[in-house]
MARMAR-952856 format. One record per residue (C-alpha): x, y, z; residue number from 1. Coordinates in nm, 4 decimals, decimal comma. Example, Ala and Ser with C-alpha at 12.3 -4.5 7.8 and 13.67 -1.06 7.14 Angstrom:
+----------+----------+----------+-----+
|        x |        y |        z |   n |
+----------+----------+----------+-----+
|   1,2300 |  -0,4500 |   0,7800 |   1 |
|   1,3670 |  -0,1060 |   0,7140 |   2 |
+----------+----------+----------+-----+
END
This chain:
+----------+----------+----------+-----+
|        x |        y |        z |   n |
+----------+----------+----------+-----+
|   2,0102 |   0,1388 |  -6,9796 |   1 |
|   2,1563 |  -0,0665 |  -7,2637 |   2 |
|   1,8227 |  -0,2207 |  -7,3558 |   3 |
|   1,6541 |   0,1181 |  -7,3649 |   4 |
|   1,9335 |   0,2651 |  -7,5754 |   5 |
|   1,8930 |  -0,0112 |  -7,8296 |   6 |
|   1,5169 |   0,0398 |  -7,8469 |   7 |
|   1,5555 |   0,4163 |  -7,8890 |   8 |
|   1,8005 |   0,3729 |  -8,1753 |   9 |
|   1,5554 |   0,1465 |  -8,3542 |  10 |
|   1,2831 |   0,4117 |  -8,3295 |  11 |
|   1,4776 |   0,7146 |  -8,4530 |  12 |
|   1,4210 |   0,6327 |  -8,8161 |  13 |
|   1,0465 |   0,6302 |  -8,7517 |  14 |
|   1,0513 |   0,9766 |  -8,5946 |  15 |
|   1,2559 |   1,1327 |  -8,8730 |  16 |
|   1,0416 |   0,9614 |  -9,1338 |  17 |
|   0,7309 |   1,1141 |  -8,9795 |  18 |
|   0,8922 |   1,4581 |  -8,9776 |  19 |
|   1,0030 |   1,4280 |  -9,3390 |  20 |
|   0,6616 |   1,3044 |  -9,4496 |  21 |
|   0,4952 |   1,6077 |  -9,2920 |  22 |
|   0,7478 |   1,8375 |  -9,4556 |  23 |
|   0,6863 |   1,6885 |  -9,7982 |  24 |
|   0,3098 |   1,7201 |  -9,7580 |  25 |
|   0,3449 |   2,0844 |  -9,6581 |  26 |
|   0,5799 |   2,1692 |  -9,9416 |  27 |
|   0,3577 |   1,9896 | -10,1897 |  28 |
|   0,0698 |   2,2178 | -10,1021 |  29 |
|  -0,0819 |   2,0793 |  -9,7799 |  30 |
|  -0,2336 |   2,3218 |  -9,5313 |  31 |
|  -0,2699 |   2,5893 |  -9,8018 |  32 |
|   0,1056 |   2,6032 |  -9,8654 |  33 |
|   0,2176 |   2,7548 | -10,1909 |  34 |
|   0,3423 |   2,5235 | -10,4635 |  35 |
|   0,7009 |   2,6529 | -10,4638 |  36 |
|   0,8341 |   2,7447 | -10,1222 |  37 |
|   1,0752 |   3,0348 | -10,0840 |  38 |
|   1,3852 |   2,9975 |  -9,8677 |  39 |
|   1,4405 |   3,3099 |  -9,6594 |  40 |
|   1,7792 |   3,3516 |  -9,4921 |  41 |
|   1,8866 |   3,5126 |  -9,1661 |  42 |
|   2,1219 |   3,6909 |  -9,1297 |  43 |
|   2,3036 |   3,6543 |  -9,4637 |  44 |
|   2,2744 |   3,4801 |  -9,7977 |  45 |
|   2,5894 |   3,2833 |  -9,7207 |  46 |
|   2,3762 |   3,0569 |  -9,5044 |  47 |
|   2,1994 |   2,9168 |  -9,8079 |  48 |
|   2,3094 |   2,9385 | -10,1709 |  49 |
|   1,9455 |   2,9709 | -10,2755 |  50 |
|   1,9068 |   3,3061 | -10,1017 |  51 |
|   1,9438 |   3,6410 | -10,2705 |  52 |
|   1,9504 |   3,9952 | -10,1426 |  53 |
|   1,5725 |   4,0085 | -10,1704 |  54 |
|   1,5304 |   3,6969 |  -9,9544 |  55 |
|   1,7825 |   3,7858 |  -9,6844 |  56 |
|   1,6767 |   3,9482 |  -9,3558 |  57 |
|   1,8514 |   4,0880 |  -9,0482 |  58 |
|   1,6166 |   3,9191 |  -8,7978 |  59 |
|   1,4053 |   3,6070 |  -8,7745 |  60 |
|   1,0934 |   3,8165 |  -8,7171 |  61 |
|   1,1576 |   4,0103 |  -9,0372 |  62 |
|   1,1940 |   3,6898 |  -9,2367 |  63 |
|   0,8785 |   3,5432 |  -9,0835 |  64 |
|   0,6899 |   3,8649 |  -9,1510 |  65 |
|   0,7846 |   3,8522 |  -9,5202 |  66 |
|   0,7109 |   3,4828 |  -9,5615 |  67 |
|   0,4067 |   3,3151 |  -9,7123 |  68 |
|   0,2632 |   2,9795 |  -9,6083 |  69 |
|   0,5030 |   2,6908 |  -9,6585 |  70 |
|   0,8213 |   2,8981 |  -9,6804 |  71 |
|   1,1437 |   2,7994 |  -9,5102 |  72 |
|   1,3321 |   3,0391 |  -9,2837 |  73 |
|   1,6973 |   2,9285 |  -9,2605 |  74 |
|   1,8758 |   3,0863 |  -8,9653 |  75 |
|   2,2528 |   3,0913 |  -8,9336 |  76 |
|   2,4597 |   3,0732 |  -8,6136 |  77 |
|   2,4375 |   3,3739 |  -8,3857 |  78 |
|   2,2386 |   3,5231 |  -8,1004 |  79 |
|   1,8980 |   3,6703 |  -8,1895 |  80 |
|   1,7456 |   3,8873 |  -7,9183 |  81 |
|   1,3845 |   3,8729 |  -8,0253 |  82 |
|   1,0414 |   3,7227 |  -7,9719 |  83 |
|   0,9120 |   3,5599 |  -8,2900 |  84 |
|   0,5383 |   3,5249 |  -8,3601 |  85 |
|   0,4446 |   3,2623 |  -8,6189 |  86 |
|   0,0976 |   3,3032 |  -8,7681 |  87 |
|   0,1200 |   3,0910 |  -9,0873 |  88 |
|   0,2539 |   2,7416 |  -9,1734 |  89 |
|   0,6337 |   2,7694 |  -9,1870 |  90 |
|   0,9562 |   2,5771 |  -9,1511 |  91 |
|   1,2031 |   2,7496 |  -8,9176 |  92 |
|   1,5410 |   2,5800 |  -8,9467 |  93 |
|   1,8267 |   2,6742 |  -8,7153 |  94 |
|   2,1921 |   2,6067 |  -8,7817 |  95 |
|   2,1630 |   2,2656 |  -8,6131 |  96 |
|   1,8471 |   2,1476 |  -8,7916 |  97 |
|   1,8359 |   1,7702 |  -8,8139 |  98 |
|   2,0977 |   1,7221 |  -8,5390 |  99 |
|   1,9697 |   1,5542 |  -8,2242 | 100 |
|   2,0012 |   1,8037 |  -7,9380 | 101 |
|   2,0493 |   1,5298 |  -7,6787 | 102 |
|   2,4077 |   1,4589 |  -7,7792 | 103 |
|   2,7118 |   1,6516 |  -7,8989 | 104 |
|   2,5683 |   2,0043 |  -7,9151 | 105 |
|   2,8363 |   2,1677 |  -7,6989 | 106 |
|   2,9607 |   2,4551 |  -7,9178 | 107 |
|   2,7373 |   2,7571 |  -7,8687 | 108 |
|   2,9091 |   2,9412 |  -8,1557 | 109 |
|   2,7506 |   2,6929 |  -8,3945 | 110 |
|   2,4002 |   2,7464 |  -8,2575 | 111 |
|   2,1170 |   2,9720 |  -8,3696 | 112 |
|   2,0275 |   3,1121 |  -8,0269 | 113 |
|   1,6913 |   3,2839 |  -7,9886 | 114 |
|   1,6978 |   3,4747 |  -7,6595 | 115 |
|   1,3698 |   3,6350 |  -7,5529 | 116 |
|   1,5077 |   3,8096 |  -7,2436 | 117 |
|   1,3246 |   4,1386 |  -7,2121 | 118 |
|   1,1546 |   4,0922 |  -7,5477 | 119 |
|   0,7881 |   4,1356 |  -7,6417 | 120 |
|   0,5469 |   3,8859 |  -7,4903 | 121 |
|   0,8050 |   3,6861 |  -7,2970 | 122 |
|   0,8483 |   3,3887 |  -7,5293 | 123 |
|   1,1125 |   3,3100 |  -7,7901 | 124 |
|   0,8626 |   3,1512 |  -8,0306 | 125 |
|   0,4872 |   3,2173 |  -8,0139 | 126 |
|   0,3176 |   2,9589 |  -8,2383 | 127 |
|  -0,0290 |   3,0670 |  -8,3550 | 128 |
|  -0,0700 |   2,8486 |  -8,6668 | 129 |
|  -0,0934 |   2,4922 |  -8,7890 | 130 |
|   0,1847 |   2,3085 |  -8,9731 | 131 |
|   0,4796 |   2,4801 |  -8,8073 | 132 |
|   0,8221 |   2,3155 |  -8,7776 | 133 |
|   1,0869 |   2,4541 |  -8,5364 | 134 |
|   1,4098 |   2,2575 |  -8,5822 | 135 |
|   1,7690 |   2,3068 |  -8,4706 | 136 |
|   1,7708 |   2,6122 |  -8,2391 | 137 |
|   1,8817 |   2,7003 |  -7,8898 | 138 |
|   1,5798 |   2,8656 |  -7,7274 | 139 |
|   1,6080 |   3,0624 |  -7,4042 | 140 |
|   1,5067 |   3,3686 |  -7,2063 | 141 |
|   1,1288 |   3,3203 |  -7,1997 | 142 |
|   1,0933 |   3,4313 |  -6,8404 | 143 |
|   0,8312 |   3,7073 |  -6,8107 | 144 |
|   0,4801 |   3,7943 |  -6,9194 | 145 |
|   0,1730 |   3,5872 |  -6,9956 | 146 |
|   0,3637 |   3,3724 |  -7,2449 | 147 |
|   0,6753 |   3,3051 |  -7,0362 | 148 |
|   0,8184 |   3,0044 |  -7,2171 | 149 |
|   1,0758 |   2,9088 |  -7,4732 | 150 |
|   0,7966 |   2,8028 |  -7,7089 | 151 |
|   0,4417 |   2,9125 |  -7,6317 | 152 |
|   0,2223 |   2,6997 |  -7,8513 | 153 |
|  -0,1346 |   2,8234 |  -7,8807 | 154 |
|  -0,3366 |   2,5300 |  -8,0057 | 155 |
|  -0,1758 |   2,4804 |  -8,3470 | 156 |
|  -0,2127 |   2,1390 |  -8,5096 | 157 |
|   0,0496 |   1,9291 |  -8,6881 | 158 |
|   0,3317 |   2,1141 |  -8,5151 | 159 |
|   0,6831 |   1,9674 |  -8,4968 | 160 |
|   0,9387 |   2,0777 |  -8,2383 | 161 |
|   1,2612 |   1,8939 |  -8,3191 | 162 |
|   1,6306 |   1,8988 |  -8,2268 | 163 |
|   1,6255 |   2,2089 |  -8,0066 | 164 |
|   1,8109 |   2,2986 |  -7,6878 | 165 |
|   1,5423 |   2,4642 |  -7,4746 | 166 |
|   1,6830 |   2,6164 |  -7,1581 | 167 |
|   1,6575 |   2,8913 |  -6,8967 | 168 |
|   1,2901 |   2,9729 |  -6,9493 | 169 |
|   1,0002 |   2,9659 |  -6,7024 | 170 |
|   0,8668 |   2,6712 |  -6,9034 | 171 |
|   1,0482 |   2,5076 |  -7,1913 | 172 |
|   0,7368 |   2,4408 |  -7,3999 | 173 |
|   0,3965 |   2,5709 |  -7,2910 | 174 |
|   0,0947 |   2,4180 |  -7,4638 | 175 |
|  -0,2094 |   2,6342 |  -7,4114 | 176 |
|  -0,5508 |   2,4695 |  -7,4114 | 177 |
|  -0,7324 |   2,3794 |  -7,6289 | 178 |
|  -0,4901 |   2,1061 |  -7,7175 | 179 |
|  -0,3237 |   2,0403 |  -8,0479 | 180 |
|  -0,3415 |   1,7198 |  -8,2492 | 181 |
|  -0,0950 |   1,5282 |  -8,4648 | 182 |
|   0,2033 |   1,6998 |  -8,3078 | 183 |
|   0,5570 |   1,5701 |  -8,2561 | 184 |
|   0,8064 |   1,6883 |  -7,9925 | 185 |
|   1,1267 |   1,4895 |  -8,0385 | 186 |
|   1,5052 |   1,4899 |  -7,9970 | 187 |
|   1,5123 |   1,8046 |  -7,7841 | 188 |
|   1,7297 |   1,8775 |  -7,4813 | 189 |
|   1,4988 |   2,0532 |  -7,2351 | 190 |
|   1,6932 |   2,1682 |  -6,9319 | 191 |
|   1,7015 |   2,4134 |  -6,6408 | 192 |
|   1,3757 |   2,5918 |  -6,7179 | 193 |
|   1,3435 |   2,7524 |  -6,3768 | 194 |
|   1,3547 |   3,1262 |  -6,4436 | 195 |
|   1,0780 |   3,3836 |  -6,4122 | 196 |
|   0,7072 |   3,3018 |  -6,3894 | 197 |
|   0,4803 |   3,0998 |  -6,6182 | 198 |
|   0,1264 |   3,2400 |  -6,5909 | 199 |
|  -0,1424 |   3,0052 |  -6,7167 | 200 |
|  -0,4532 |   3,1331 |  -6,8886 | 201 |
|  -0,6598 |   2,8154 |  -6,8940 | 202 |
|  -0,5882 |   2,6530 |  -6,5593 | 203 |
|  -0,4464 |   2,7533 |  -6,2196 | 204 |
|  -0,0734 |   2,7216 |  -6,2730 | 205 |
|   0,1931 |   2,9689 |  -6,1731 | 206 |
|   0,5628 |   2,9576 |  -6,1117 | 207 |
|   0,8408 |   2,8059 |  -6,3147 | 208 |
|   1,0401 |   2,4860 |  -6,3342 | 209 |
|   0,8591 |   2,2997 |  -6,6141 | 210 |
|   1,0106 |   2,1299 |  -6,9179 | 211 |
|   0,6787 |   2,0829 |  -7,1001 | 212 |
|   0,3517 |   2,2046 |  -6,9512 | 213 |
|  -0,0089 |   2,2221 |  -7,0709 | 214 |
|  -0,2618 |   1,9939 |  -7,2377 | 215 |
|  -0,2442 |   1,7175 |  -7,4938 | 216 |
|  -0,4876 |   1,5442 |  -7,7254 | 217 |
|  -0,5067 |   1,2635 |  -7,9765 | 218 |
|  -0,1947 |   1,2231 |  -8,1856 | 219 |
|   0,0445 |   1,4274 |  -7,9702 | 220 |
|   0,3772 |   1,2457 |  -7,9372 | 221 |
|   0,6520 |   1,3432 |  -7,6935 | 222 |
|   0,9317 |   1,1092 |  -7,7941 | 223 |
|   1,3055 |   1,0777 |  -7,7304 | 224 |
|   1,3702 |   1,4012 |  -7,5461 | 225 |
|   1,6203 |   1,4543 |  -7,2646 | 226 |
|   1,4971 |   1,6501 |  -6,9609 | 227 |
|   1,7464 |   1,7806 |  -6,7057 | 228 |
|   1,7194 |   2,0062 |  -6,4026 | 229 |
|   1,3617 |   2,1284 |  -6,4466 | 230 |
|   1,2901 |   2,1773 |  -6,0779 | 231 |
|   0,9124 |   2,1359 |  -6,0719 | 232 |
|   0,8549 |   1,8673 |  -6,3363 | 233 |
|   0,9958 |   1,7503 |  -6,6648 | 234 |
|   0,6372 |   1,7189 |  -6,7968 | 235 |
|   0,3107 |   1,8437 |  -6,6503 | 236 |
|  -0,0094 |   1,7567 |  -6,8376 | 237 |
|  -0,3163 |   1,9384 |  -6,7115 | 238 |
|  -0,5560 |   1,7632 |  -6,9476 | 239 |
|  -0,5177 |   1,4926 |  -7,2083 | 240 |
|  -0,8417 |   1,4700 |  -7,4034 | 241 |
|  -0,7647 |   1,1459 |  -7,5746 | 242 |
|  -0,4412 |   0,9569 |  -7,6050 | 243 |
|  -0,1220 |   1,1581 |  -7,5844 | 244 |
|   0,1902 |   0,9400 |  -7,6080 | 245 |
|   0,5026 |   1,0048 |  -7,3988 | 246 |
|   0,7760 |   0,7523 |  -7,4791 | 247 |
|   1,1524 |   0,6946 |  -7,4774 | 248 |
|   1,2404 |   1,0120 |  -7,2870 | 249 |
|   1,5044 |   1,0529 |  -7,0155 | 250 |
|   1,4884 |   1,2611 |  -6,6996 | 251 |
|   1,7738 |   1,3497 |  -6,4657 | 252 |
|   1,7662 |   1,5832 |  -6,1654 | 253 |
|   1,4145 |   1,7037 |  -6,2466 | 254 |
|   1,1569 |   1,7649 |  -5,9760 | 255 |
|   0,9341 |   1,4848 |  -6,1020 | 256 |
|   0,9190 |   1,3061 |  -6,4360 | 257 |
|   0,5507 |   1,3547 |  -6,5169 | 258 |
|   0,2374 |   1,4887 |  -6,3459 | 259 |
|  -0,0855 |   1,3724 |  -6,5095 | 260 |
|  -0,4005 |   1,5553 |  -6,4050 | 261 |
|  -0,7411 |   1,4846 |  -6,5604 | 262 |
|  -0,5873 |   1,2737 |  -6,8364 | 263 |
|  -0,7620 |   1,0121 |  -7,0492 | 264 |
|  -0,5841 |   0,7304 |  -7,2354 | 265 |
|  -0,2411 |   0,8840 |  -7,1811 | 266 |
|   0,0391 |   0,6419 |  -7,2643 | 267 |
|   0,3654 |   0,6864 |  -7,0676 | 268 |
|   0,6109 |   0,4106 |  -7,1504 | 269 |
|   0,9768 |   0,3191 |  -7,2030 | 270 |
|   1,0991 |   0,6299 |  -7,0246 | 271 |
|   1,3971 |   0,6338 |  -6,7906 | 272 |
|   1,4672 |   0,8754 |  -6,5063 | 273 |
|   1,6860 |   0,9147 |  -6,2014 | 274 |
|   1,7679 |   1,1484 |  -5,9131 | 275 |
|   1,4283 |   1,3120 |  -5,8700 | 276 |
|   1,3467 |   1,5733 |  -5,6081 | 277 |
|   1,4864 |   1,9035 |  -5,7290 | 278 |
|   1,2289 |   2,1207 |  -5,5525 | 279 |
|   1,1066 |   2,3921 |  -5,7857 | 280 |
|   0,9035 |   2,7119 |  -5,7697 | 281 |
|   0,6043 |   2,5755 |  -5,9619 | 282 |
|   0,2678 |   2,5612 |  -5,7897 | 283 |
|   0,2150 |   2,1965 |  -5,8892 | 284 |
|   0,5342 |   2,0473 |  -5,7447 | 285 |
|   0,4708 |   1,6745 |  -5,6910 | 286 |
|   0,5630 |   1,4121 |  -5,4332 | 287 |
|   0,6249 |   1,1304 |  -5,6823 | 288 |
|   0,8354 |   1,0740 |  -5,9920 | 289 |
|   0,5113 |   0,9821 |  -6,1715 | 290 |
|   0,2008 |   1,1390 |  -6,0167 | 291 |
|  -0,1513 |   1,0631 |  -6,1451 | 292 |
|  -0,4784 |   1,2032 |  -6,0250 | 293 |
|  -0,7834 |   1,4246 |  -6,0501 | 294 |
|  -1,0122 |   1,2014 |  -6,2518 | 295 |
|  -0,7639 |   1,0391 |  -6,4851 | 296 |
|  -0,8800 |   0,7299 |  -6,6703 | 297 |
|  -0,7268 |   0,4503 |  -6,8760 | 298 |
|  -0,3776 |   0,5839 |  -6,8081 | 299 |
|  -0,1074 |   0,3390 |  -6,9142 | 300 |
|   0,2235 |   0,3504 |  -6,7202 | 301 |
|   0,4431 |   0,0738 |  -6,8590 | 302 |
|   0,8077 |  -0,0298 |  -6,9000 | 303 |
|   0,9632 |   0,2706 |  -6,7288 | 304 |
|   1,2758 |   0,2782 |  -6,5121 | 305 |
|   1,2701 |   0,5117 |  -6,2109 | 306 |
|   1,5736 |   0,5334 |  -5,9850 | 307 |
|   1,6239 |   0,7511 |  -5,6822 | 308 |
|   1,4123 |   1,0174 |  -5,5189 | 309 |
|   1,4833 |   1,2681 |  -5,2450 | 310 |
|   1,2391 |   1,4910 |  -5,0617 | 311 |
|   0,9893 |   1,6104 |  -5,1672 | 312 |
|   0,9769 |   1,3328 |  -5,4311 | 313 |
|   0,9289 |   1,0456 |  -5,1885 | 314 |
|   0,7363 |   0,7978 |  -5,4073 | 315 |
|   0,8047 |   0,6298 |  -5,7386 | 316 |
|   0,4470 |   0,6183 |  -5,8755 | 317 |
|   0,1584 |   0,7766 |  -5,6831 | 318 |
|  -0,2119 |   0,7886 |  -5,7495 | 319 |
|  -0,2279 |   1,1144 |  -5,5657 | 320 |
|  -0,4734 |   1,2642 |  -5,3211 | 321 |
|  -0,2905 |   1,5943 |  -5,3500 | 322 |
|  -0,4281 |   1,6603 |  -5,7005 | 323 |
|  -0,7880 |   1,6452 |  -5,5804 | 324 |
|  -1,0895 |   1,5571 |  -5,7924 | 325 |
|  -1,2396 |   1,2142 |  -5,8551 | 326 |
|  -1,0333 |   0,8932 |  -5,8352 | 327 |
|  -0,8496 |   0,7414 |  -6,1294 | 328 |
|  -1,0036 |   0,4389 |  -6,3004 | 329 |
|  -0,8925 |   0,1655 |  -6,5408 | 330 |
|  -0,5241 |   0,2424 |  -6,4871 | 331 |
|  -0,2535 |   0,0015 |  -6,5942 | 332 |
|   0,0850 |   0,0063 |  -6,4176 | 333 |
|   0,3025 |  -0,2725 |  -6,5548 | 334 |
|   0,6605 |  -0,3782 |  -6,6295 | 335 |
|   0,8216 |  -0,0857 |  -6,4467 | 336 |
|   1,1392 |  -0,0915 |  -6,2375 | 337 |
|   1,1237 |   0,1349 |  -5,9319 | 338 |
|   1,3969 |   0,1627 |  -5,6722 | 339 |
|   1,5598 |   0,3830 |  -5,4096 | 340 |
|   1,2814 |   0,6264 |  -5,3240 | 341 |
|   1,2429 |   0,7584 |  -4,9692 | 342 |
|   0,8791 |   0,6513 |  -4,9538 | 343 |
|   0,6818 |   0,3945 |  -5,1505 | 344 |
|   0,7486 |   0,2327 |  -5,4837 | 345 |
|   0,3802 |   0,2492 |  -5,5844 | 346 |
|   0,1044 |   0,3996 |  -5,3696 | 347 |
|  -0,2694 |   0,4565 |  -5,3980 | 348 |
|  -0,3339 |   0,7375 |  -5,1514 | 349 |
|  -0,6464 |   0,8631 |  -4,9778 | 350 |
|  -0,7818 |   1,2067 |  -4,8982 | 351 |
|  -1,0530 |   1,2798 |  -4,6417 | 352 |
|  -1,1261 |   0,9092 |  -4,6390 | 353 |
|  -1,1721 |   0,8747 |  -5,0153 | 354 |
|  -0,9286 |   0,6715 |  -5,2214 | 355 |
|  -0,7596 |   0,7657 |  -5,5481 | 356 |
|  -0,7765 |   0,4470 |  -5,7583 | 357 |
|  -1,0195 |   0,1711 |  -5,8515 | 358 |
|  -1,0828 |  -0,0951 |  -6,1153 | 359 |
|  -0,7175 |  -0,0967 |  -6,2199 | 360 |
|  -0,4176 |  -0,3289 |  -6,2419 | 361 |
|  -0,0619 |  -0,3233 |  -6,1059 | 362 |
|   0,1395 |  -0,6084 |  -6,2524 | 363 |
|   0,4862 |  -0,7427 |  -6,3300 | 364 |
|   0,6777 |  -0,4547 |  -6,1732 | 365 |
|   1,0209 |  -0,4730 |  -6,0056 | 366 |
|   1,0084 |  -0,2645 |  -5,6869 | 367 |
|   1,3192 |  -0,2628 |  -5,4686 | 368 |
|   1,5004 |  -0,0902 |  -5,1862 | 369 |
|   1,2527 |   0,1871 |  -5,1165 | 370 |
|   1,2330 |   0,3569 |  -4,7783 | 371 |
|   0,8741 |   0,2568 |  -4,6961 | 372 |
|   0,6582 |   0,0076 |  -4,8828 | 373 |
|   0,7020 |  -0,1592 |  -5,2172 | 374 |
|   0,3284 |  -0,1288 |  -5,2902 | 375 |
|   0,0920 |   0,0485 |  -5,0515 | 376 |
|  -0,2874 |   0,0670 |  -5,0881 | 377 |
|  -0,4167 |   0,3057 |  -4,8236 | 378 |
|  -0,7420 |   0,2359 |  -4,6407 | 379 |
|  -1,0339 |   0,4383 |  -4,7708 | 380 |
|  -1,4052 |   0,4722 |  -4,7058 | 381 |
|  -1,4579 |   0,4542 |  -5,0834 | 382 |
|  -1,2419 |   0,3475 |  -5,3778 | 383 |
|  -0,8895 |   0,2061 |  -5,3528 | 384 |
|  -1,0780 |  -0,1090 |  -5,4424 | 385 |
|  -1,1133 |  -0,3477 |  -5,7343 | 386 |
|  -0,7385 |  -0,3311 |  -5,7973 | 387 |
|  -0,5671 |  -0,6427 |  -5,9344 | 388 |
|  -0,2061 |  -0,6815 |  -5,8216 | 389 |
|  -0,0184 |  -0,9765 |  -5,9699 | 390 |
|   0,3258 |  -1,1010 |  -6,0686 | 391 |
|   0,5064 |  -0,8132 |  -5,9011 | 392 |
|   0,8622 |  -0,8698 |  -5,7758 | 393 |
|   0,9359 |  -0,6829 |  -5,4510 | 394 |
|   1,2409 |  -0,6888 |  -5,2274 | 395 |
|   1,4236 |  -0,4835 |  -4,9671 | 396 |
|   1,1519 |  -0,2232 |  -4,9129 | 397 |
|   1,2134 |  -0,1210 |  -4,5535 | 398 |
|   0,8524 |  -0,0622 |  -4,4488 | 399 |
|   0,7366 |  -0,3894 |  -4,6050 | 400 |
|   0,7060 |  -0,5188 |  -4,9579 | 401 |
|   0,3261 |  -0,5573 |  -4,9863 | 402 |
|   0,0839 |  -0,3477 |  -4,7785 | 403 |
|  -0,2926 |  -0,3202 |  -4,8251 | 404 |
|  -0,4859 |  -0,1432 |  -4,5493 | 405 |
|  -0,8299 |  -0,1709 |  -4,7129 | 406 |
|  -1,1103 |  -0,4000 |  -4,6026 | 407 |
|  -1,3350 |  -0,6117 |  -4,8207 | 408 |
|  -1,3965 |  -0,9477 |  -4,9796 | 409 |
|  -1,0682 |  -0,9687 |  -5,1711 | 410 |
|  -0,7382 |  -1,1334 |  -5,0887 | 411 |
|  -0,6726 |  -1,1548 |  -4,7149 | 412 |
|  -0,9936 |  -0,9609 |  -4,6517 | 413 |
|  -0,8758 |  -0,6567 |  -4,8432 | 414 |
|  -1,0768 |  -0,4806 |  -5,1132 | 415 |
|  -0,8353 |  -0,5968 |  -5,3849 | 416 |
|  -0,6980 |  -0,9088 |  -5,5535 | 417 |
|  -0,3335 |  -1,0035 |  -5,4933 | 418 |
|  -0,1943 |  -1,2974 |  -5,6900 | 419 |
|   0,1543 |  -1,4415 |  -5,7473 | 420 |
|   0,3437 |  -1,1479 |  -5,5994 | 421 |
|   0,6951 |  -1,2236 |  -5,4743 | 422 |
|   0,8040 |  -1,0425 |  -5,1574 | 423 |
|   0,9495 |  -1,1149 |  -4,8168 | 424 |
|   0,7052 |  -0,9149 |  -4,6041 | 425 |
|   0,3317 |  -0,8727 |  -4,6299 | 426 |
|   0,0513 |  -0,6964 |  -4,4417 | 427 |
|  -0,2112 |  -0,8353 |  -4,4483 | 428 |
|  -0,0501 |  -1,1777 |  -4,4530 | 429 |
|  -0,0583 |  -1,3573 |  -4,7876 | 430 |
|  -0,0478 |  -1,0615 |  -5,0255 | 431 |
|   0,2985 |  -1,1651 |  -5,1371 | 432 |
|   0,5196 |  -1,4620 |  -5,0587 | 433 |
|   0,8932 |  -1,5283 |  -5,0761 | 434 |
|   1,0184 |  -1,6849 |  -5,3970 | 435 |
|   1,2745 |  -1,6754 |  -5,6716 | 436 |
|   1,3120 |  -1,3519 |  -5,8618 | 437 |
|   1,1479 |  -1,3539 |  -6,2040 | 438 |
|   1,3038 |  -1,2324 |  -6,5270 | 439 |
|   1,1303 |  -0,9138 |  -6,6408 | 440 |
|   1,2206 |  -0,9185 |  -7,0088 | 441 |
|   1,0161 |  -0,6093 |  -7,0955 | 442 |
|   1,2630 |  -0,3829 |  -6,9140 | 443 |
+----------+----------+----------+-----+
END
């Protein structure tokens, strides 16, 4: 925990610098913004000395409706029962703009609370434009209708969602396909989004219980957010078309940490989660803290800490048969610490005889005290082959530390290569051997 905290602190300046750079570009005239932005205040001019009677509005929607591209909407503390549609580039700044929502935001009277309960299309913020910044709000009540989410984000590019408490929605943030690019989601507290029903347009997804759900693409960064109590999954990515980055987030009491389905070049690293298994109402509830499947490729799962899973989250990392589709290829699972799950630390499953992983590597992981196997490669008529497993440190896994049920010309007549793995039990014999624990500095 201490090492991760230090690394996160070192990265915060980078995130805020990126946000400020985008803001300066927009105010200077990027994305068709006007040269001199107008500050529009809600609900009174006392919130900003620059506001006058002509730039003061009773609701956020009224201020947004009067704005032109590049304007700022400054929202004071209070509860706003509305659903806000954003169709032009804007900055929406709540009373807590710039203040990390993960820590110290305990006084609701100081919050700009947008509550969409019973309002319009079922979302607090409906984003339909590029270059939108939503910073410093409490966002809740997105529980009904086709857009049941705190923020329903319809393909806009260069969006920034920063420093918000997003709670008590069907989904905290719903990204509709097609995906957005160059987008930053950072320093949000995304918790207890288990109410109502999220109804997907682009893929078969119903139910609730999601922190972030939808698709990603190149340049999307989900960084330094805290997820808590989202009963289906903290993050569910239906499709990543080219390199979404999910880093330095925490997860506690969520269903699973992340479900990756049909994702390419997704990077999931330096995240930390514990106490998985909060069974939710979502249709895609997983059986692993990190679940990968349905034709994913070049997925990178590195330097994460996963601690503790209860049913139905029985595995730490699973290349899943449950997600269907073709097997995952060119995956990299390295430098993770995985412990105290009911099932396996890492598993490559099979379905109807077919495996879920091939031509991939599993290396330098610490896998301890799980209820079944440390690493399990299930036997398959095809795939679950060409996997390189090396320098893993396994101990105390009650079903055995190293288990490979495949057949082939690899190590110990399996279909895979096992090298320099430390563990006290092995089937087939020779996959891992007892030895001194190594120092995994990357954690």
